C-alpha positions in Angstrom: 0.0 0.0 0.0 1.0 3.6 0.0 4.4 4.5 1.3 4.6 6.2 4.7 7.7 8.2 3.6 7.2 11.8 2.6 9.0 11.4 -0.7 9.0 8.7 -3.3 12.1 6.6 -3.6 11.2 4.5 -6.6 9.0 6.1 -9.2 8.0 5.1 -12.7 5.1 5.8 -15.0 2.9 3.4 -16.8 0.3 3.7 -19.4 -3.1 2.0 -18.8 -4.2 -0.5 -21.3 -7.9 0.3 -21.0 -8.2 3.8 -19.6 -5.3 5.7 -21.1 -4.4 7.3 -17.8 -0.9 7.3 -16.3 -0.1 6.1 -12.8 2.9 6.9 -10.7 4.0 4.3 -8.1 6.6 4.6 -5.3 9.0 2.1 -3.7 6.2 -0.3 -2.8 4.1 -1.1 -5.9 1.9 -3.6 -4.1 1.0 -1.1 -1.4 0.4 1.5 -4.1 -2.0 -0.9 -5.8 -4.2 -0.7 -2.7 -3.6 3.0 -1.9 -3.6 4.4 -5.5 -0.2 5.9 -5.1 -1.4 8.6 -2.8 2.0 10.1 -2.3 2.8 10.4 -6.0 -0.3 12.4 -6.8 0.1 16.1 -7.2 -2.3 17.9 -4.9 -2.9 20.8 -7.3 -5.8 19.8 -9.4 -7.9 22.1 -11.6 -11.6 21.7 -11.1 -13.3 20.2 -14.1 -16.6 21.3 -15.5 -19.5 18.8 -15.7 -18.8 18.3 -19.4 -15.1 17.8 -18.8 -15.7 15.3 -16.0 -18.0 13.3 -18.1 -15.5 13.4 -21.0 -12.7 12.1 -18.8 -14.6 9.3 -17.0 -17.0 8.2 -19.7 -15.3 8.9 -23.1 -11.6 8.5 -22.3 -11.4 4.7 -22.4 -12.1 2.5 -25.5 -13.6 -0.2 -23.2 -16.5 2.2 -22.5 -17.9 1.4 -26.0 -19.5 -1.5 -24.2 -21.6 0.8 -21.9 -24.7 0.9 -24.2 -25.2 -2.8 -23.7 -26.3 -2.1 -20.1 -29.4 0.1 -21.0 -30.0 -2.3 -23.9 -30.3 -5.2 -21.5 -33.0 -3.3 -19.5 -34.9 -2.6 -22.8 -34.7 -6.2 -23.9 -35.9 -7.4 -20.5 -38.9 -5.0 -20.6 -39.9 -5.8 -24.2 -39.1 -9.5 -24.6 -38.1 -10.9 -21.2 -35.6 -13.3 -23.0 -33.3 -14.2 -20.1 -30.5 -15.4 -22.4 -30.1 -12.0 -24.1 -30.7 -10.1 -20.9 -27.9 -12.0 -19.1 -25.5 -11.6 -22.0 -26.1 -7.9 -22.5 -26.0 -7.2 -18.7 -22.7 -9.1 -18.6 -21.2 -7.0 -21.3 -22.6 -3.7 -19.8 -21.0 -4.3 -16.4 -17.5 -4.8 -17.8 -16.7 -1.1 -18.5 -18.5 0.0 -15.3 -16.3 -2.3 -13.2 -13.2 -0.8 -14.9 -14.4 2.8 -14.4 -15.2 2.0 -10.7 -11.6 1.0 -10.2 -10.4 4.2 -12.0 -12.6 6.4 -9.8 -11.2 4.6 -6.7 -7.7 5.3 -7.7 -8.4 9.0 -8.3 -10.0 9.3 -4.9 -7.1 7.5 -3.2 -4.8 10.2 -4.4 -6.5 12.6 -1.9 -7.1 10.3 1.1 -3.6 9.1 1.9 -2.3 5.5 2.0 -4.3 4.2 5.0 -7.7 5.4 3.8 -6.7 4.6 0.2 -6.0 1.1 1.2 -9.4 0.7 2.8 -11.1 2.2 -0.2 -9.5 -0.2 -2.6 -10.2 -3.1 -0.3 -13.9 -2.0 -0.4 -14.3 -1.1 -4.1 -11.6 -3.3 -5.7 -14.1 -6.2 -5.8 -17.2 -4.2 -5.4 -18.8 -5.7 -8.6 -18.6 -9.2 -7.3 -19.9 -8.2 -3.9 -22.9 -6.3 -5.3 -23.8 -9.2 -7.5 -23.5 -11.5 -4.4 -25.7 -9.3 -2.2 -28.5 -9.3 -4.9 -28.2 -13.1 -5.2 -28.4 -13.4 -1.4 -31.6 -11.3 -1.4 -33.1 -13.9 -3.8 -31.8 -16.8 -1.7 -29.4 -18.0 -4.4 -26.7 -19.1 -2.0 -25.0 -21.4 -4.3 -24.6 -18.7 -7.0 -23.0 -16.5 -4.3 -20.6 -19.2 -3.2 -19.7 -20.2 -6.7 -19.2 -16.7 -8.1 -16.9 -15.8 -5.3 -15.0 -19.0 -5.7 -14.8 -18.4 -9.4 -13.3 -15.0 -8.8 -10.5 -16.5 -6.8 -9.9 -19.2 -9.4 -10.0 -16.7 -12.3 -7.4 -14.4 -10.6 -5.0 -17.1 -9.5 -5.1 -19.2 -12.7 -6.3 -17.2 -15.7 -5.2 -13.7 -14.8 -1.8 -14.7 -13.3 -1.3 -17.3 -16.0 -1.9 -14.8 -18.9 0.4 -12.3 -17.2 3.2 -14.8 -16.8 2.7 -16.0 -20.3 2.7 -12.5 -21.9 5.6 -11.3 -19.8 7.6 -14.4 -20.5 7.2 -14.0 -24.3 8.2 -10.4 -24.1 11.2 -11.2 -21.9 12.0 -14.6 -23.4 15.8 -14.1 -23.0 15.6 -14.4 -19.2 13.4 -15.3 -16.3 11.4 -12.5 -14.7 11.8 -12.1 -10.9 9.5 -10.9 -8.1 9.5 -10.6 -4.4 9.1 -14.0 -2.8 8.1 -12.5 0.6 5.1 -10.9 -0.9 3.8 -14.0 -2.5 4.5 -16.0 0.6 2.3 -13.8 2.8 -0.6 -14.0 0.3 -0.2 -17.8 -0.1 -0.4 -18.2 3.6 -3.6 -16.2 3.8 -5.1 -18.2 0.9 -4.3 -21.5 2.7 -6.0 -20.1 5.8 -9.1 -19.4 3.6 -9.0 -23.0 2.3 -8.9 -24.1 5.9 -12.0 -22.0 6.7 -13.9 -23.5 3.8 -12.7 -27.1 4.3 -13.9 -27.8 7.8 -17.6 -26.9 7.2 -17.6 -29.0 4.0 -16.0 -32.0 5.7 -18.2 -31.6 8.7 -21.3 -31.7 6.5 -20.1 -34.5 4.2 -19.1 -36.8 7.0 -22.3 -36.1 9.0 -20.4 -35.6 12.2 -22.1 -32.4 13.2 -23.3 -32.1 16.8 -26.6 -30.6 15.5 -27.2 -31.6 11.9 -27.8 -28.6 9.6 -27.0 -26.1 12.4 -23.5 -26.7 13.5 -21.9 -26.0 10.1 -23.8 -22.7 9.9 -22.7 -21.7 13.4 -19.1 -22.7 12.6 -19.2 -20.8 9.3 -20.3 -17.6 11.0 -17.7 -17.9 13.7 -15.0 -18.7 11.2 -16.0 -15.8 9.0 -15.6 -13.4 11.9 -12.1 -14.8 12.6 -11.2 -14.4 8.9 -12.3 -10.8 8.9 -10.1 -10.2 11.9 -7.2 -11.9 10.0 -7.8 -9.7 7.0 -7.9 -6.5 9.1 -4.6 -7.6 10.6 -3.2 -8.2 7.1 -4.1 -4.6 6.2 -2.4 -3.3 9.3 0.6 -5.6 8.5 0.9 -4.0 5.0 0.3 -0.4 6.1 2.3 -0.2 9.2 4.5 -3.1 10.2 6.2 -4.3 7.0 6.5 -1.3 4.7 9.8 -2.5 3.4 8.5 -5.9 2.5 7.3 -4.9 -0.9 10.3 -3.1 -2.3 10.7 -4.5 -5.9 13.6 -6.9 -6.2 14.6 -5.4 -9.6 14.7 -1.7 -8.6 17.8 0.1 -9.9 19.4 3.5 -9.3 18.3 5.0 -12.5 14.7 4.9 -11.2 15.6 7.1 -8.2 17.0 9.8 -10.5 13.7 10.4 -12.4 12.5 13.9 -12.4 9.7 14.8 -10.0 8.1 16.8 -12.8 7.0 13.5 -14.3 4.4 13.0 -11.5 0.9 13.1 -12.8 -1.9 15.0 -11.1 -5.2 13.3 -10.6 -7.5 13.8 -13.6 -10.6 14.6 -11.5 -11.2 16.3 -8.1 -12.0 14.6 -4.8 -15.7 15.4 -4.9 -15.9 14.3 -8.6 -14.4 11.0 -7.6 -16.9 10.5 -4.8 -19.8 11.4 -7.1 -18.6 9.1 -9.8 -18.1 6.3 -7.3 -21.7 6.7 -6.1 -23.1 6.9 -9.7 -21.1 3.8 -10.9 -22.0 1.8 -7.8 -25.7 2.6 -8.3 -25.6 1.7 -12.0 -23.8 -1.6 -11.3 -26.3 -2.4 -8.7 -29.2 -1.9 -11.1 -27.6 -4.0 -13.8 -26.6 -6.7 -11.2 -30.2 -7.1 -10.3 -31.1 -7.8 -14.0 -28.1 -10.1 -14.3 -28.9 -12.2 -11.2 -32.6 -12.4 -12.2 -31.6 -13.8 -15.6 -29.1 -16.4 -14.5 -31.4 -19.4 -14.2 -33.4 -18.5 -17.4 -30.1 -18.0 -19.2 -28.9 -21.4 -18.0 -32.0 -23.0 -19.6 -32.0 -20.9 -22.7 -28.3 -21.4 -23.5 -28.1 -25.0 -22.1 -25.2 -23.9 -19.8 -25.0 -25.2 -16.2 -25.6 -22.6 -13.5 -22.4 -23.7 -11.9 -20.4 -22.8 -15.1 -22.1 -19.4 -15.3 -21.4 -18.7 -11.7 -17.8 -19.9 -11.5 -16.5 -19.0 -15.0 -18.6 -16.3 -16.7 -19.5 -14.0 -13.8 -15.9 -13.7 -12.5 -14.5 -12.9 -15.9 -16.7 -9.8 -16.0 -15.6 -8.6 -12.6 -11.9 -9.3 -13.3 -11.8 -7.9 -16.9 -10.0 -4.6 -15.9 -7.7 -6.5 -13.5 -6.8 -9.0 -16.2 -5.7 -6.3 -18.6 -3.7 -4.4 -15.9 -1.9 -7.5 -14.7 -0.9 -8.5 -18.3 0.3 -4.9 -19.0 2.5 -4.8 -15.9 4.0 -8.2 -16.6 4.9 -7.2 -20.1 6.7 -4.1 -18.6 8.6 -6.5 -16.2 6.8 -5.2 -13.1 5.8 -8.5 -11.7 5.4 -7.2 -8.1 2.4 -5.2 -9.2 1.1 -8.1 -11.3 1.1 -10.3 -8.2 -0.6 -7.5 -6.3 -3.4 -7.4 -8.9 -3.9 -11.2 -9.2 -3.0 -12.7 -5.9 -3.9 -9.6 -3.9 -7.4 -9.7 -5.4 -7.8 -13.4 -4.6 -6.8 -12.7 -1.0 -9.4 -9.9 -0.8 -12.2 -12.2 -2.0 -11.2 -15.2 0.1 -10.4 -13.3 3.4 -12.9 -10.4 3.1 -15.5 -11.0 0.3 -16.6 -14.5 1.3 -16.8 -13.9 5.1 -18.5 -10.5 4.5 -21.2 -12.3 2.5 -21.7 -14.8 5.3 -22.1 -12.0 7.9 -24.4 -10.0 5.6 -26.5 -13.2 5.0 -26.6 -13.6 8.8 -28.2 -10.2 9.3 -30.5 -10.8 6.3 -31.7 -14.1 7.8 -30.2 -16.0 4.9 -28.3 -19.2 5.8 -25.2 -18.4 3.8 -22.3 -20.6 5.1 -18.8 -21.7 4.2 -19.9 -25.2 3.1 -18.8 -24.9 -0.6 -19.3 -28.6 -1.1 -16.3 -31.0 -1.5 -16.0 -30.5 -5.3 -15.5 -26.7 -5.0 -13.4 -26.8 -1.9 -11.1 -29.4 -3.5 -10.8 -27.3 -6.6 -9.7 -24.3 -4.5 -7.3 -26.3 -2.4 -5.5 -27.8 -5.5 -5.4 -24.3 -7.1 -3.8 -22.7 -4.1 -1.2 -25.5 -4.0 -0.4 -25.3 -7.7 0.0 -21.5 -7.6 2.1 -21.7 -4.3 4.5 -24.1 -6.0 4.7 -21.8 -9.1 5.6 -18.8 -6.9 8.0 -20.4 -4.5 11.1 -19.8 -6.6 10.4 -16.1 -7.1 10.7 -16.3 -10.8 8.3 -16.7 -13.8 8.4 -17.5 -17.5 6.0 -18.2 -20.3 5.9 -21.9 -19.5 4.6 -21.3 -16.0 2.0 -19.0 -17.4 1.0 -21.6 -19.9 0.6 -24.2 -17.2 -1.7 -22.0 -15.2 -3.8 -21.2 -18.2 -4.2 -24.9 -19.0 -5.1 -25.6 -15.4 -7.9 -23.0 -15.7 -9.2 -24.7 -18.8 -9.4 -28.0 -16.9 -11.3 -26.2 -14.1 -13.7 -24.6 -16.6 -14.3 -27.9 -18.3 -14.9 -29.6 -14.9 -17.6 -27.0 -14.0 -19.2 -27.3 -17.4 -20.0 -31.0 -16.8 -20.7 -30.4 -13.0 -24.4 -30.6 -12.0 -25.0 -29.0 -8.6 -28.1 -30.5 -7.1 -28.3 -27.8 -4.5 -28.5 -25.0 -7.0 -32.3 -25.3 -7.4 -33.0 -25.8 -3.7 -31.6 -22.3 -3.0 -34.6 -20.6 -4.7 -36.7 -18.7 -2.2 -40.3 -19.8 -1.5 -41.5 -16.4 -2.2 -40.6 -15.5 -5.8 -41.2 -11.8 -5.3 -38.5 -11.6 -2.6 
């Protein structure tokens, strides 16, 4: 997260693949990924007019060409009610909104400082997945929530990281790329803790060794979720305060320290503009998420695709689209510490914050959301964490490791395509209007 030092020690500029904006990051790129590089942002920002603000946020990125698909999904739902098209159009419409939400968060983090910036990115970094999950919880679609969050972890760890390693390895084929092993070690430990939290309720249920059948696993899940949230809060404190030297890139050189401070880029929009855009984008994503969730089961029937495949594979690809592009871009520029922050850091957020948060929200909503992800899903996550941990243990990457991760993801996707989840239909609420 954001450096606690008053001046940047390691600075560089990067060009966004989807937004066109530049980012300046300091000596700790992983921490800047969460804080938005607050210390590198120039505080002197001209106030934009309404037209300028709309031009910067809405029309500056080519990916925003997908935005009209969102309103089109609503029109199709009102006129035809064809769930297959509504689902597909909503899916496409959410992609640019998720990317712009991340952009607005980065802009706001420039004004808040590293600590608040880290909390902002922890909250909004995976906001799309969480919003979809909350709407699914309201409809009692517990398995969709569980599988979409699981799919987000799998997508980041296998597909996003694999594509980044593969692209970076091809660009730098003459040598192996290196990254900080300490950073990946901390995240791997947290991911294994998340596997432990998901494993015990699943095993308890499968072996029928609960003290009170149907109740003990729910109580255990809620208790474990609270512990995981405490662990995630401790992780944030660890990053922000205790180990600020842990994330210094291993490949930093003296020429980076000699870059001119004039290269620093000011935020493109003001603080209040960032807050307003965050509110607007969150609201629009919420509206589209409701149409998306309502169309999942109809789309499954219309397109002959299992609900499990839609939840684990298709939904996470939407939420991770911007992260995917960013991770590949940084890997191609030989900045793997940031790539790991995007891919593995996002997986850590979902596993240690997103999943427990949904359990607690379901608790307050009276929805029996638990950590029993069934043995099939839990085993998939466990094997994924092991494979990625082994790939990261040497602190190096190449295109072959990336190819292996991509192929592993294809196997996972094929497995969920032929997987029939008998509990998926049972999660539907008794009151269809709920």
